[in-house]
MIZA-130188 format. One record per residue (C-alpha): residue number from 0; residue in three letters; x, y, z. Coordinates in steps of 0.2 Angstrom, whole numbers, plus 5000, padded with zeros to 4 digits. Each point is the difference from the previous one (the first is absolute). Example, Ala and Ser with C-alpha at 12.3 -4.5 7.8 and 13.67 -1.06 7.14 Angstrom:
% residues 2
+-----+---------+------+------+------+
: num : residuo :    X :    Y :    Z :
+-----+---------+------+------+------+
:   0 :     ALA : 5062 : 4978 : 5039 :
:   1 :     SER : 5006 : 5017 : 4997 :
+-----+---------+------+------+------+
This chain:
% residues 458
+-----+---------+------+------+------+
: num : residuo :    X :    Y :    Z :
+-----+---------+------+------+------+
:   0 :     MET : 5000 : 5001 : 5002 :
:   1 :     ASN : 5005 : 5014 : 4991 :
:   2 :     ARG : 5004 : 5017 : 5012 :
:   3 :     THR : 4985 : 5009 : 4993 :
:   4 :     ASN : 4989 : 4986 : 5001 :
:   5 :     MET : 5004 : 4998 : 5019 :
:   6 :     PHE : 4994 : 5020 : 5001 :
:   7 :     ARG : 4988 : 5000 : 4994 :
:   8 :     PHE : 4992 : 4982 : 5012 :
:   9 :     PHE : 5007 : 5009 : 5016 :
:  10 :     ALA : 4990 : 5016 : 4995 :
:  11 :     ILE : 4983 : 4990 : 4997 :
:  12 :     LEU : 5004 : 4992 : 5017 :
:  13 :     LEU : 5004 : 5015 : 5007 :
:  14 :     ILE : 4982 : 5008 : 4994 :
:  15 :     SER : 4991 : 4987 : 5002 :
:  16 :     THR : 5006 : 4998 : 5018 :
:  17 :     ILE : 4996 : 5022 : 5003 :
:  18 :     VAL : 4981 : 4996 : 4993 :
:  19 :     LEU : 4997 : 4985 : 5009 :
:  20 :     MET : 5007 : 5009 : 5018 :
:  21 :     ALA : 4986 : 5014 : 4994 :
:  22 :     LEU : 4988 : 4989 : 4997 :
:  23 :     SER : 5000 : 4992 : 5019 :
:  24 :     LYS : 5002 : 5017 : 5008 :
:  25 :     ILE : 4985 : 5005 : 4991 :
:  26 :     THR : 4989 : 4985 : 5003 :
:  27 :     SER : 5007 : 5001 : 5018 :
:  28 :     LEU : 4993 : 5019 : 5001 :
:  29 :     ALA : 4983 : 4998 : 4992 :
:  30 :     MET : 4997 : 4984 : 5010 :
:  31 :     ALA : 5003 : 5010 : 5018 :
:  32 :     SER : 4988 : 5015 : 4994 :
:  33 :     PHE : 4986 : 4987 : 4996 :
:  34 :     SER : 5005 : 4990 : 5017 :
:  35 :     LYS : 5001 : 5018 : 5010 :
:  36 :     LYS : 4983 : 5003 : 5008 :
:  37 :     GLU : 4991 : 5018 : 5000 :
:  38 :     PRO : 5001 : 5009 : 5020 :
:  39 :     VAL : 4983 : 5001 : 5005 :
:  40 :     PHE : 4994 : 5012 : 5015 :
:  41 :     ALA : 5004 : 4994 : 5019 :
:  42 :     GLU : 4987 : 4997 : 5011 :
:  43 :     GLY : 4989 : 5012 : 5008 :
:  44 :     THR : 5002 : 5010 : 4985 :
:  45 :     TYR : 4982 : 5011 : 4994 :
:  46 :     ILE : 4997 : 5015 : 4988 :
:  47 :     GLY : 4984 : 5007 : 5009 :
:  48 :     PRO : 4989 : 4985 : 5008 :
:  49 :     ILE : 5009 : 4989 : 4986 :
:  50 :     ASN : 5011 : 4986 : 5007 :
:  51 :     ILE : 5013 : 4996 : 4985 :
:  52 :     SER : 5012 : 4989 : 5011 :
:  53 :     SER : 5007 : 4986 : 4991 :
:  54 :     LEU : 4998 : 5010 : 4983 :
:  55 :     ASN : 5010 : 5006 : 4987 :
:  56 :     LYS : 4999 : 5015 : 4994 :
:  57 :     ALA : 4987 : 4995 : 4983 :
:  58 :     GLU : 4991 : 4988 : 5012 :
:  59 :     ALA : 5000 : 5016 : 5011 :
:  60 :     GLU : 4992 : 5011 : 4989 :
:  61 :     SER : 4989 : 4991 : 4992 :
:  62 :     LYS : 4990 : 4997 : 5016 :
:  63 :     ILE : 4999 : 5016 : 5004 :
:  64 :     SER : 4995 : 5004 : 4984 :
:  65 :     GLU : 4985 : 4986 : 5001 :
:  66 :     ASN : 4995 : 5008 : 5018 :
:  67 :     VAL : 4999 : 5018 : 4995 :
:  68 :     LEU : 4988 : 4995 : 4987 :
:  69 :     ASP : 4991 : 4990 : 5009 :
:  70 :     TRP : 4999 : 5015 : 5013 :
:  71 :     GLN : 4995 : 5014 : 4988 :
:  72 :     LYS : 4985 : 4988 : 4992 :
:  73 :     LYS : 4992 : 4999 : 5017 :
:  74 :     SER : 5005 : 5016 : 5009 :
:  75 :     THR : 4994 : 5018 : 4999 :
:  76 :     VAL : 5000 : 5017 : 5012 :
:  77 :     SER : 4985 : 5007 : 5007 :
:  78 :     PHE : 5000 : 5019 : 5001 :
:  79 :     THR : 4983 : 5012 : 5009 :
:  80 :     PHE : 4999 : 5016 : 4996 :
:  81 :     PHE : 4984 : 5007 : 5006 :
:  82 :     ASN : 4986 : 4992 : 4991 :
:  83 :     LYS : 5010 : 4994 : 4987 :
:  84 :     THR : 5008 : 4981 : 4999 :
:  85 :     ILE : 5017 : 4998 : 4991 :
:  86 :     SER : 5009 : 4985 : 4995 :
:  87 :     VAL : 5018 : 5000 : 4996 :
:  88 :     PRO : 5003 : 4983 : 4989 :
:  89 :     MET : 5018 : 4993 : 5002 :
:  90 :     SER : 5004 : 5003 : 4986 :
:  91 :     VAL : 5007 : 5015 : 5000 :
:  92 :     VAL : 5016 : 4992 : 5013 :
:  93 :     HIS : 5014 : 4994 : 4990 :
:  94 :     PHE : 5011 : 4987 : 5008 :
:  95 :     LYS : 5021 : 5000 : 4996 :
:  96 :     VAL : 5005 : 4985 : 5004 :
:  97 :     ALA : 5013 : 4999 : 4993 :
:  98 :     SER : 5008 : 5014 : 5011 :
:  99 :     SER : 4993 : 4992 : 5015 :
: 100 :     LEU : 5010 : 4985 : 4997 :
: 101 :     ASN : 5017 : 5010 : 4996 :
: 102 :     ALA : 4997 : 5007 : 5014 :
: 103 :     CYS : 4997 : 4985 : 5012 :
: 104 :     LEU : 5009 : 4994 : 5015 :
: 105 :     ASP : 5000 : 4982 : 5004 :
: 106 :     GLY : 4992 : 4996 : 5014 :
: 107 :     GLU : 4991 : 5016 : 5006 :
: 108 :     LYS : 4982 : 5008 : 4994 :
: 109 :     ASN : 5003 : 5010 : 4985 :
: 110 :     ILE : 4988 : 5014 : 4992 :
: 111 :     LEU : 4990 : 4997 : 4985 :
: 112 :     TYR : 5004 : 5014 : 4990 :
: 113 :     THR : 4984 : 5009 : 4992 :
: 114 :     GLU : 4995 : 5017 : 4992 :
: 115 :     VAL : 4982 : 5005 : 4995 :
: 116 :     ASP : 4996 : 5006 : 4982 :
: 117 :     GLU : 4995 : 5022 : 5006 :
: 118 :     GLN : 4992 : 5001 : 4986 :
: 119 :     SER : 4989 : 4987 : 5000 :
: 120 :     LEU : 4998 : 5003 : 5017 :
: 121 :     LYS : 4992 : 5018 : 4997 :
: 122 :     THR : 4990 : 4993 : 4985 :
: 123 :     ILE : 4990 : 4990 : 5012 :
: 124 :     LEU : 4999 : 5012 : 5009 :
: 125 :     PHE : 4992 : 5015 : 4992 :
: 126 :     LYS : 4988 : 4986 : 4992 :
: 127 :     LYS : 4992 : 4996 : 5018 :
: 128 :     LEU : 4999 : 5017 : 5009 :
: 129 :     GLU : 4998 : 5011 : 4983 :
: 130 :     ASN : 5007 : 5015 : 5006 :
: 131 :     PRO : 5018 : 5005 : 4995 :
: 132 :     GLU : 5001 : 5014 : 5012 :
: 133 :     LEU : 4997 : 4983 : 5014 :
: 134 :     VAL : 5012 : 4990 : 4993 :
: 135 :     ASN : 5014 : 5016 : 5002 :
: 136 :     LEU : 4995 : 4999 : 5019 :
: 137 :     ILE : 5008 : 4983 : 4999 :
: 138 :     ASP : 5018 : 4995 : 5007 :
: 139 :     LEU : 5003 : 4989 : 4988 :
: 140 :     GLU : 5017 : 4994 : 5007 :
: 141 :     LYS : 4993 : 4995 : 5017 :
: 142 :     LEU : 4986 : 4991 : 4990 :
: 143 :     LYS : 5014 : 4992 : 4988 :
: 144 :     GLN : 5009 : 4994 : 5016 :
: 145 :     LEU : 4989 : 4992 : 5009 :
: 146 :     LEU : 4991 : 4991 : 4984 :
: 147 :     LYS : 5022 : 4992 : 4999 :
: 148 :     GLU : 4999 : 4998 : 5017 :
: 149 :     LYS : 4986 : 4988 : 4997 :
: 150 :     ALA : 5006 : 4993 : 4984 :
: 151 :     GLY : 5017 : 4997 : 5008 :
: 152 :     ARG : 4991 : 4990 : 5014 :
: 153 :     LEU : 4988 : 4992 : 4985 :
: 154 :     ASP : 4989 : 5007 : 5015 :
: 155 :     SER : 4981 : 4991 : 4994 :
: 156 :     SER : 4990 : 5005 : 5014 :
: 157 :     GLN : 4984 : 5008 : 4995 :
: 158 :     GLN : 5002 : 5018 : 5012 :
: 159 :     THR : 4992 : 5017 : 4993 :
: 160 :     GLU : 5008 : 5016 : 5002 :
: 161 :     ASP : 4994 : 5018 : 5003 :
: 162 :     LEU : 5008 : 5009 : 4984 :
: 163 :     VAL : 4998 : 5017 : 5013 :
: 164 :     GLN : 5016 : 4994 : 5007 :
: 165 :     TYR : 5010 : 5001 : 4985 :
: 166 :     LEU : 4995 : 5019 : 4996 :
: 167 :     LYS : 5016 : 5011 : 4997 :
: 168 :     ALA : 5005 : 5007 : 5017 :
: 169 :     SER : 4994 : 5018 : 5007 :
: 170 :     ASP : 5004 : 5010 : 5010 :
: 171 :     ASN : 4999 : 4990 : 5015 :
: 172 :     LYS : 5001 : 5015 : 5012 :
: 173 :     PRO : 4986 : 4997 : 5012 :
: 174 :     LYS : 4989 : 5017 : 4999 :
: 175 :     ILE : 4982 : 5003 : 5006 :
: 176 :     ILE : 4987 : 4993 : 4989 :
: 177 :     ASP : 4984 : 5005 : 5006 :
: 178 :     SER : 4996 : 5006 : 5021 :
: 179 :     LYS : 4985 : 5003 : 5007 :
: 180 :     ARG : 4991 : 5008 : 5017 :
: 181 :     ILE : 4988 : 4991 : 5010 :
: 182 :     PHE : 4990 : 5010 : 5014 :
: 183 :     VAL : 5001 : 4993 : 5019 :
: 184 :     ASN : 4989 : 5001 : 5011 :
: 185 :     ASP : 5010 : 4995 : 5015 :
: 186 :     PRO : 5019 : 5007 : 5000 :
: 187 :     ALA : 5003 : 4984 : 5012 :
: 188 :     ASP : 4995 : 4989 : 4987 :
: 189 :     MET : 5015 : 5010 : 4987 :
: 190 :     GLU : 5011 : 5000 : 5017 :
: 191 :     ASP : 5001 : 4981 : 5000 :
: 192 :     TRP : 4999 : 4996 : 4982 :
: 193 :     LEU : 5014 : 5011 : 4995 :
: 194 :     SER : 5009 : 4991 : 5018 :
: 195 :     SER : 5005 : 4983 : 4990 :
: 196 :     ASN : 4992 : 5004 : 4983 :
: 197 :     SER : 5010 : 5016 : 4994 :
: 198 :     THR : 5008 : 4988 : 4984 :
: 199 :     MET : 4995 : 4986 : 4992 :
: 200 :     THR : 5008 : 4992 : 4988 :
: 201 :     LEU : 4995 : 4989 : 4985 :
: 202 :     LYS : 5014 : 4987 : 4998 :
: 203 :     PRO : 5004 : 4996 : 4983 :
: 204 :     GLU : 4991 : 4984 : 4991 :
: 205 :     LYS : 4992 : 4998 : 5018 :
: 206 :     ILE : 4984 : 5002 : 5006 :
: 207 :     PHE : 4993 : 5015 : 5013 :
: 208 :     SER : 4989 : 4996 : 5012 :
: 209 :     LEU : 4991 : 5015 : 5008 :
: 210 :     ASN : 4992 : 4991 : 5016 :
: 211 :     ASP : 5019 : 4994 : 5007 :
: 212 :     TYR : 5004 : 5019 : 5002 :
: 213 :     ILE : 4982 : 5005 : 5009 :
: 214 :     GLN : 4998 : 4985 : 5008 :
: 215 :     ASN : 5011 : 5004 : 5017 :
: 216 :     LEU : 4992 : 5017 : 5000 :
: 217 :     ASP : 4992 : 5006 : 5017 :
: 218 :     ASN : 4985 : 5008 : 4990 :
: 219 :     ASP : 4985 : 4993 : 4995 :
: 220 :     ASP : 4992 : 5011 : 4990 :
: 221 :     LYS : 4995 : 4990 : 4985 :
: 222 :     GLY : 4993 : 5019 : 4991 :
: 223 :     PHE : 5016 : 5005 : 4999 :
: 224 :     PHE : 5011 : 4985 : 4995 :
: 225 :     ILE : 4989 : 5000 : 4985 :
: 226 :     GLN : 5006 : 5017 : 4996 :
: 227 :     CYS : 5014 : 4996 : 5000 :
: 228 :     ALA : 4998 : 4983 : 4990 :
: 229 :     SER : 4991 : 5009 : 4987 :
: 230 :     THR : 5012 : 5014 : 4998 :
: 231 :     ILE : 5015 : 4988 : 5000 :
: 232 :     TYR : 4989 : 4989 : 4986 :
: 233 :     GLN : 4996 : 5016 : 4989 :
: 234 :     LEU : 5019 : 5003 : 5000 :
: 235 :     THR : 5005 : 4987 : 4993 :
: 236 :     LEU : 4990 : 4997 : 4988 :
: 237 :     PRO : 5004 : 5010 : 4985 :
: 238 :     THR : 5019 : 4990 : 5002 :
: 239 :     ASN : 5003 : 4985 : 4993 :
: 240 :     LEU : 4998 : 4990 : 5019 :
: 241 :     GLN : 4988 : 4987 : 5001 :
: 242 :     ILE : 4985 : 5002 : 5012 :
: 243 :     VAL : 5000 : 4979 : 5006 :
: 244 :     GLU : 4987 : 5003 : 5016 :
: 245 :     ARG : 4987 : 5011 : 5003 :
: 246 :     HIS : 4984 : 5001 : 5008 :
: 247 :     ILE : 4984 : 5013 : 5001 :
: 248 :     SER : 4989 : 5006 : 5011 :
: 249 :     ASP : 4978 : 4995 : 5000 :
: 250 :     THR : 4999 : 5022 : 4998 :
: 251 :     LEU : 5011 : 5013 : 4993 :
: 252 :     PRO : 5008 : 5004 : 5015 :
: 253 :     GLU : 4998 : 5020 : 5003 :
: 254 :     GLY : 5016 : 5012 : 4991 :
: 255 :     ILE : 5007 : 4983 : 4987 :
: 256 :     GLU : 4995 : 5002 : 4984 :
: 257 :     LEU : 4990 : 4989 : 4992 :
: 258 :     GLY : 5012 : 4987 : 4988 :
: 259 :     TYR : 5016 : 5002 : 5014 :
: 260 :     GLU : 4996 : 4994 : 5016 :
: 261 :     ALA : 5008 : 4986 : 5008 :
: 262 :     ARG : 4997 : 4992 : 5017 :
: 263 :     VAL : 5011 : 4992 : 5013 :
: 264 :     ASP : 4997 : 4996 : 5017 :
: 265 :     GLY : 5017 : 4992 : 5007 :
: 266 :     SER : 4995 : 4982 : 4998 :
: 267 :     LYS : 4990 : 4994 : 4985 :
: 268 :     ALA : 4997 : 5016 : 4988 :
: 269 :     ASP : 5017 : 5004 : 4994 :
: 270 :     LEU : 5007 : 5009 : 4984 :
: 271 :     LYS : 5013 : 4990 : 4991 :
: 272 :     ILE : 5011 : 5008 : 4986 :
: 273 :     TYR : 5012 : 4990 : 4991 :
: 274 :     ASN : 5016 : 5010 : 4991 :
: 275 :     PRO : 5006 : 4993 : 4986 :
: 276 :     ASN : 5014 : 5011 : 5000 :
: 277 :     HIS : 5019 : 4999 : 5001 :
: 278 :     THR : 5002 : 5016 : 5013 :
: 279 :     ALA : 4987 : 5003 : 5014 :
: 280 :     PHE : 4988 : 5011 : 5003 :
: 281 :     VAL : 4995 : 5012 : 5017 :
: 282 :     ILE : 4985 : 5004 : 5007 :
: 283 :     LYS : 5005 : 5017 : 5012 :
: 284 :     SER : 4986 : 5009 : 5011 :
: 285 :     GLU : 5005 : 5018 : 5005 :
: 286 :     LYS : 4989 : 5009 : 5015 :
: 287 :     ILE : 4997 : 5016 : 4993 :
: 288 :     SER : 4987 : 5007 : 5014 :
: 289 :     ASP : 4992 : 4993 : 5015 :
: 290 :     HIS : 4986 : 4993 : 4988 :
: 291 :     VAL : 5006 : 4996 : 4983 :
: 292 :     LEU : 5012 : 4986 : 4995 :
: 293 :     LYS : 5010 : 5000 : 4986 :
: 294 :     LEU : 5004 : 4983 : 4991 :
: 295 :     SER : 5012 : 5001 : 4984 :
: 296 :     LEU : 5005 : 4984 : 4989 :
: 297 :     ILE : 5020 : 5000 : 4997 :
: 298 :     GLY : 5006 : 4990 : 4986 :
: 299 :     PRO : 5010 : 5001 : 4981 :
: 300 :     SER : 4992 : 5007 : 4985 :
: 301 :     ASP : 4993 : 4991 : 4986 :
: 302 :     PRO : 4999 : 5000 : 4983 :
: 303 :     PHE : 4981 : 4999 : 4999 :
: 304 :     THR : 4986 : 5013 : 5007 :
: 305 :     TYR : 4984 : 4992 : 5011 :
: 306 :     GLN : 4984 : 5007 : 4996 :
: 307 :     LEU : 4986 : 4995 : 5012 :
: 308 :     VAL : 4983 : 5000 : 4990 :
: 309 :     LYS : 4982 : 4996 : 5010 :
: 310 :     LYS : 4984 : 4994 : 4990 :
: 311 :     ASN : 4984 : 4994 : 5004 :
: 312 :     VAL : 4999 : 5011 : 5013 :
: 313 :     LYS : 4982 : 4995 : 5009 :
: 314 :     THR : 4990 : 5008 : 5016 :
: 315 :     TYR : 4988 : 4990 : 5005 :
: 316 :     ALA : 4984 : 5011 : 5013 :
: 317 :     PRO : 4996 : 4992 : 5017 :
: 318 :     ARG : 4982 : 4991 : 5002 :
: 319 :     LYS : 4989 : 5009 : 5012 :
: 320 :     ILE : 4994 : 4988 : 5014 :
: 321 :     ILE : 4986 : 5005 : 5012 :
: 322 :     GLN : 5001 : 4989 : 5018 :
: 323 :     TYR : 4984 : 5000 : 5011 :
: 324 :     ARG : 5001 : 4999 : 5016 :
: 325 :     PRO : 4989 : 4999 : 5016 :
: 326 :     LEU : 4996 : 5017 : 5010 :
: 327 :     ALA : 5010 : 4992 : 5013 :
: 328 :     GLU : 5016 : 4997 : 4992 :
: 329 :     THR : 5014 : 5014 : 4994 :
: 330 :     ALA : 5012 : 4999 : 4984 :
: 331 :     ALA : 5009 : 5011 : 4991 :
: 332 :     ASN : 5001 : 5004 : 4981 :
: 333 :     GLN : 5011 : 4993 : 4990 :
: 334 :     ASN : 5010 : 5011 : 4985 :
: 335 :     GLY : 5002 : 4991 : 4984 :
: 336 :     LYS : 5016 : 5000 : 4992 :
: 337 :     TYR : 5003 : 4999 : 4981 :
: 338 :     GLY : 5008 : 4986 : 4990 :
: 339 :     TYR : 5014 : 5002 : 4987 :
: 340 :     SER : 5008 : 4988 : 4989 :
: 341 :     ALA : 5016 : 5003 : 4984 :
: 342 :     GLU : 5014 : 4993 : 4992 :
: 343 :     LEU : 5016 : 5005 : 5003 :
: 344 :     TYR : 5011 : 5000 : 4984 :
: 345 :     LYS : 5021 : 5002 : 4998 :
: 346 :     GLU : 5004 : 5005 : 4983 :
: 347 :     VAL : 5020 : 5000 : 4992 :
: 348 :     ALA : 5005 : 5014 : 4990 :
: 349 :     LEU : 5017 : 5003 : 4991 :
: 350 :     ASP : 5005 : 5017 : 4995 :
: 351 :     HIS : 4979 : 5004 : 5005 :
: 352 :     LYS : 4995 : 4985 : 4986 :
: 353 :     VAL : 4990 : 4985 : 5011 :
: 354 :     PHE : 5006 : 4983 : 4995 :
: 355 :     TYR : 4990 : 4989 : 5015 :
: 356 :     GLU : 4987 : 5001 : 5011 :
: 357 :     SER : 4996 : 4988 : 5014 :
: 358 :     LEU : 4982 : 5002 : 5016 :
: 359 :     VAL : 5009 : 5001 : 5014 :
: 360 :     SER : 4984 : 4998 : 5010 :
: 361 :     LYS : 4983 : 4999 : 4998 :
: 362 :     ASP : 4991 : 5009 : 5018 :
: 363 :     PHE : 4984 : 5000 : 5005 :
: 364 :     TYR : 4992 : 5006 : 5018 :
: 365 :     LEU : 4982 : 4996 : 5003 :
: 366 :     PRO : 4989 : 5013 : 5005 :
: 367 :     ILE : 4992 : 5001 : 5017 :
: 368 :     PRO : 4982 : 5005 : 5004 :
: 369 :     LYS : 4992 : 5013 : 5006 :
: 370 :     ILE : 4990 : 4995 : 5016 :
: 371 :     VAL : 4985 : 5010 : 5007 :
: 372 :     VAL : 4993 : 4994 : 5017 :
: 373 :     GLU : 4978 : 5002 : 5003 :
: 374 :     ASN : 4990 : 4999 : 5012 :
: 375 :     LEU : 4986 : 4985 : 4998 :
: 376 :     LYS : 4983 : 5011 : 4997 :
: 377 :     GLN : 4991 : 5006 : 5018 :
: 378 :     PRO : 4983 : 4989 : 4998 :
: 379 :     GLU : 4984 : 5011 : 5001 :
: 380 :     SER : 4995 : 5015 : 5012 :
: 381 :     ASP : 4994 : 4995 : 5018 :
: 382 :     ALA : 4983 : 5009 : 4995 :
: 383 :     THR : 4997 : 4989 : 4986 :
: 384 :     SER : 5004 : 4987 : 5010 :
: 385 :     ASP : 4988 : 5005 : 5013 :
: 386 :     GLU : 4986 : 5005 : 4988 :
: 387 :     ASN : 5002 : 4981 : 4994 :
: 388 :     SER : 5000 : 4994 : 5015 :
: 389 :     GLY : 4985 : 5008 : 5007 :
: 390 :     THR : 4990 : 4993 : 4981 :
: 391 :     GLU : 5008 : 4983 : 5004 :
: 392 :     ASN : 4992 : 4999 : 5019 :
: 393 :     GLY : 4984 : 5003 : 4992 :
: 394 :     ALA : 5001 : 4989 : 4988 :
: 395 :     THR : 5006 : 4984 : 5011 :
: 396 :     GLU : 4987 : 5006 : 5014 :
: 397 :     TYR : 4986 : 4999 : 4988 :
: 398 :     THR : 5008 : 4984 : 4994 :
: 399 :     ALA : 5002 : 4994 : 5017 :
: 400 :     ASN : 4979 : 5006 : 5006 :
: 401 :     GLU : 4993 : 4991 : 4984 :
: 402 :     LYS : 5011 : 4985 : 5006 :
: 403 :     THR : 4992 : 4998 : 5017 :
: 404 :     ASP : 4983 : 5004 : 4997 :
: 405 :     SER : 5002 : 4986 : 4985 :
: 406 :     ALA : 5011 : 4989 : 5016 :
: 407 :     SER : 4984 : 5002 : 5010 :
: 408 :     GLN : 4988 : 4995 : 4986 :
: 409 :     ASN : 5009 : 4982 : 4998 :
: 410 :     THR : 4999 : 4999 : 5018 :
: 411 :     THR : 4981 : 5001 : 5000 :
: 412 :     THR : 5000 : 4986 : 4987 :
: 413 :     GLY : 5011 : 4989 : 5007 :
: 414 :     ASN : 5014 : 5002 : 4990 :
: 415 :     THR : 5013 : 5005 : 5013 :
: 416 :     PRO : 5013 : 4990 : 4996 :
: 417 :     ASN : 5005 : 4998 : 4983 :
: 418 :     ASN : 5002 : 5019 : 5000 :
: 419 :     GLU : 5012 : 5000 : 5013 :
: 420 :     ALA : 5010 : 4990 : 4989 :
: 421 :     ALA : 5001 : 5013 : 4989 :
: 422 :     ASN : 4998 : 5016 : 5012 :
: 423 :     PRO : 5005 : 4996 : 5016 :
: 424 :     SER : 5001 : 5018 : 5004 :
: 425 :     GLN : 4983 : 5000 : 4998 :
: 426 :     THR : 4996 : 4989 : 5012 :
: 427 :     SER : 5009 : 5010 : 5014 :
: 428 :     GLN : 4990 : 5017 : 4996 :
: 429 :     ASN : 4980 : 4993 : 5001 :
: 430 :     GLY : 4996 : 5003 : 5018 :
: 431 :     SER : 5015 : 5007 : 5005 :
: 432 :     SER : 5003 : 5017 : 5006 :
: 433 :     SER : 5015 : 5001 : 4991 :
: 434 :     ASN : 4991 : 5004 : 4981 :
: 435 :     GLN : 5009 : 5018 : 4997 :
: 436 :     GLU : 5019 : 4993 : 5003 :
: 437 :     LYS : 4997 : 4990 : 4988 :
: 438 :     PRO : 5002 : 5009 : 4985 :
: 439 :     SER : 5010 : 5011 : 5007 :
: 440 :     SER : 5014 : 4986 : 5002 :
: 441 :     SER : 4996 : 4997 : 4981 :
: 442 :     THR : 5004 : 5018 : 4996 :
: 443 :     GLN : 5019 : 4999 : 5007 :
: 444 :     ASN : 5003 : 4984 : 4990 :
: 445 :     THR : 4993 : 5008 : 4984 :
: 446 :     ASN : 5011 : 5017 : 5002 :
: 447 :     GLN : 5017 : 4987 : 5004 :
: 448 :     SER : 4997 : 4990 : 4984 :
: 449 :     HIS : 5000 : 5017 : 4992 :
: 450 :     VAL : 5015 : 5008 : 5006 :
: 451 :     HIS : 5009 : 4983 : 4998 :
: 452 :     SER : 4996 : 5000 : 4981 :
: 453 :     THR : 5006 : 5018 : 4997 :
: 454 :     ASP : 5016 : 4995 : 5009 :
: 455 :     ARG : 5003 : 4988 : 4986 :
: 456 :     ASN : 4995 : 5009 : 4987 :
: 457 :     PRO : 5005 : 5018 : 5003 :
+-----+---------+------+------+------+
């Protein structure tokens, strides 16, 4: 074999060896890549409420997407805005699954990132509220945060939120909303009231009970309590505070305007008011003079204005009742009192445009009848009675004499037993010296019967 052939042989052998070694390396690397497992998430790893433990990234992403899609189909968030109900579908929320997985930490509870399509949300609000000015009052950032938090938890609870709580914050500096004065008969009542009730607080999102403030007072003047309660009720009506419990009297108390009474007694009858706001309201009492008490409502400003309107106001005249009493009895007359009824409505306006009206109350007070007491009419005069008595006596005597003669005739004929059974008095008259006394007794019986009849039929 010459040198040339040997060189070629070794060259071919070297190249083959290199190729075989390269193929072997490539094959081993390929096999290693196929045999190596993809890393999985550690135990206790959550994205939102979804457990992705022991899942790789692709499996976790698939599981999260399935849960999110199922939740969006079933869930809505409901809001109330005065008389309207607004349902916001969860399709306005977009879930950032990939970003959530990239930021995920093994073995920990992680956030499921979301974002809200603001334009879609505004479109829904415009459609339901039908008033762009109302939509502009809503704090969209605050509303979007609520939706994002609810979606991040995949919260399926059916709760209704008050959209009023998501209005843009106005000037929250407390101011005097309204003040009213009441006349107090007894200055001691005012002093007792001011000693413990100079300031009463309506706490945020809590129910205020007036009885909690008055049940320990020494004053037992229910009229004074009604005055104070009615004034507080009238102060709170033109706000967004909500009346939970209220009572009225059977008749309209003096000095209380129709539609604005609130009766309290420190025990059963109470005035309860719910404050739906995030800020407190304060009722302040102030002495103006010995007989004048001033009550003021202090709270945050409100973008809406409230107007109270009375409708279907009616007056009912009292009936007149005449009572008859015997002469010996005395009774005083009772003055009548008119009855009233009215419906009270609250109008809510924005920029002087009323967009909502609600019925506050229907009050009805029964009229009190007027009672007139009259004595029974007297019997006929004594003179008339005497004349009638004489006439009756004469007639009775005549009848008695006539019966006596008849009795004598019957005696001579032998029929005395039968006549005695028919009229025993006739038997006693026969042969007796008392013939004149019997007719007199009959006359007295006749007069008594007449008087008794007069008493029964005046």
